N, C-alpha and C positions, 0 to 999 in steps of 0.2 A: 568372769573366774578363768583362770588360765590353767591350761593343760601341763599336768606336773612334768610331762614328757618333751611336751614342745611349749615352750613358753610362748612363742610367739602367736600359738595358737590358744583361741578361748573354748572353753567347752560350753556348748550350745544347749539351749533349750530340749532340745531331740537328744541328747545325750543323756540328761536329767529325766526325759520320759522311758527311756530303753533301760535305765537303772532302777528305775520305780514297775516298771512291768518284769523285770527280770526278779525283784523282791516278790512280787506278787506271786510269779511262777514258781519261784523257790521254796515260800511259804506255805504254799500248797502242797505242793510235793513232798514235803516232810511235816505235815500237818503241825507246823505253827505259826502264830502269827506273824506280821511284817515286823513287828516290833523286836520279835526276836532275832529276826535275821541281820538287822538292822543294827541292833547294839552289838551281834555278833562279828561282823563286818566292821565294826569300827568306822571311827575318822579316817583314820591314815588309808584302811582299803578302800572306804567310799571315793576317798580323793581320786584312788588309783584306778578305779573300777569309773567313774564318771571320765578321766582321763582316757582309757581305753576304747569306752563305749562305742566310738564312730568305727573302731574297727571289730569289736565282738557282736554288734547289732547284724553282720553279714556271715557269721558264726551258725552252727546249729544250735536253737535254743535248748535244745535237750543237752548238747555237750556242754553248753556254758552253766547248765544247770547243773551238772555235775560236777563240773568244776568248781563254783563255787562253794557246793557241799561238801568237796573235800578239802579245799585251797584253806577254807573259812571254818573247816572241823564243825559243821551243822547238824543238829542230832535230830533226829525224828521227835515228834512229839504226839498230843494225841488232838490235837483242834483242827476239826474238819469243817472248812468254812463254808464248803458247799452243800453241807449238810444244812436242810430248811426245811422248813413247813411248806410245803407244794401247794397247798392252798393260799398261801400267803406271796408266795416268792415262784410264780409261774416259771422264770427264766434267771439261770443266774449268771452276772457280769464275767465276760472274759479277762483274761488278767493284762490285756492289751488295753479294754477298759479301763480296770482297776489303775492301771498304770498311770491313764492321762487322768482321772479324777486327783489322785495323788500330786502327779506332776503339775497340774493346774493350781491345786491349794499348797502347792511350797510357793510357786512362783507368786500367785496372788498375794499370800500372807509375808514375804519376805520384806525386811526392810534393808535400808540402803549399805546397812554393815554385815551383812549377811552371805555367805556365798551356799551354793547349792549344798555341800556338806552340811553345813549348818541348818539351813532349812531341811532337809532330809531326817536328821536326829530331831529336831524339833518337833515336825509335825508327825512323824511316825511314834514318838512317845509320848504324845496328846492322847488324853484320854477320847478325844472326839474320833478315834480311829474305829473304837469298840462301835460305836453307833455308826459309822461310815463301813464297818465291814459285816454289820447284820445285814444280812441280804433278805431278812424277814420284813425290813422296813426298807424305806424308799431312798433314804439320807444320799445312797450313791446314784440317784437319778436327778438330784436337783441341780438345777445351773451353778455352776462354779461361783459364781457372786454370792449365792443363796450359802453354800456350803463355807466359804470364805467368810461371811458376815458369822454363820453358826461358831466356828471356829474362833473368830475375835471375840464374842460373845460367851466362848462357854462353852456351849452347846447348840442342841437346834429348839 
């Protein structure tokens, strides 16, 4: 996938990882599901963010969060992903860890006609995210090939 601003540069897998990480951070900050953040940003916004990810990753993540919230008019919700049963979930995965889970799922399930933007839209709008984001179960801890297989099978 080519960078929108520098067509001679490729958008790298690491840029996808950064965007997935920031989707997770922003969603947690505003108490929304990742799907909400992705759909509000939209395809054009995601293409822009992937194209500037190699610059944004050196910014303060709190500033990037605030910029995304303001630029894409993201509203606060009432979904708190960190509200878990502590007997079932002793540790909540970090946004970095979840960014990695989603980046791998997107890459592992992409077809040859898809780019990262399409992959983000496809994965984050799939019902499997409700399972992956339920930290009371262990779906997010599964190896990436297990999560990809579950995605392609329609569930765990």
